[in-house]
N, C-alpha and C positions, 0 to 999 in steps of 0.2 A: 269403246264398248260396243259389241255387236251381238245381236240376237239371231243372226242368220249366218250360215256358212261356217268355215273354220272348225274350231273345237266344239261348236254347238252340235256337230254331227255325232259326237260321242254320246253313248247312251246315258251316262250319269248327268252330264251337262244338259242334254236335251230334256231329260226328265225334270231336272230342277227348273229349267225355263218354262216347261209346261205347267209345273206346279204353281209357279208365280204368275202364270198367264201372260208371259211376254215372249214366247217362242215365235220366231219367224217375223215376217214383215206384216205390218198393219196396212191393209189395202186402202182403208179410208183416210188414214193419216200417216204417211211415211215418216218413220223415225219415232213414232209414239211409243212403241215397245221399248226402244233403246232408252228413251227419256224416262219411262216408267221404271226400268231396271236400275237406272242411275239413282232415281228417288229411293228405291228400295235399299240399295247399297248405302246411300248417304244416311238414311234413317237407321240402319243397323249400326253403322259406324258411330253416329251420334249417340245412340242408346248405350253402346259400349263405353264411350267416353264419359257419359253421365254416371254410369255404374262405377267406373274407375275413380272419378272424382268423389263419389259417395264413399267408396271404400277407403280412400285416402283421408277424407274428412272424419270418418268414424274410427280411424286407426285399425281397420280390419285388413288392409292390404298387407302390412308387415306381419300381422298376427297369422293370417292364412298362409303367407309365404313360409313362415317359420314352421307352422304346423304341418304343412304338406310337402315341404322340401325334403327330398330323400337324403340330403347331406346335412340336415339341420343338426344332427348329433355332432358332426365335425365342427360346425360353426359354434355351437355352444361350448364344445371342448376348447376351441381356440380362444373364445372370449374368457373362459375361466383361467387360462394359463397366462394371460397378459397381465 
């Protein structure tokens, strides 16, 4: 994971790194921005996993998939013909 060079020169990626406060090299502590970005990513992934587990536990995962699935009519039709 890098916060300098490469794709970080693209406008959208650069703007996101700026927003997170981790763009470029940290002159006082080399690698600090990269470590902070890794913490941010890990925290976001962990939050998503907790959300997924909560949805599974409350049976909302299947309910929302069936409600918002564009082909849910096909699935219901198949289930009724079996």
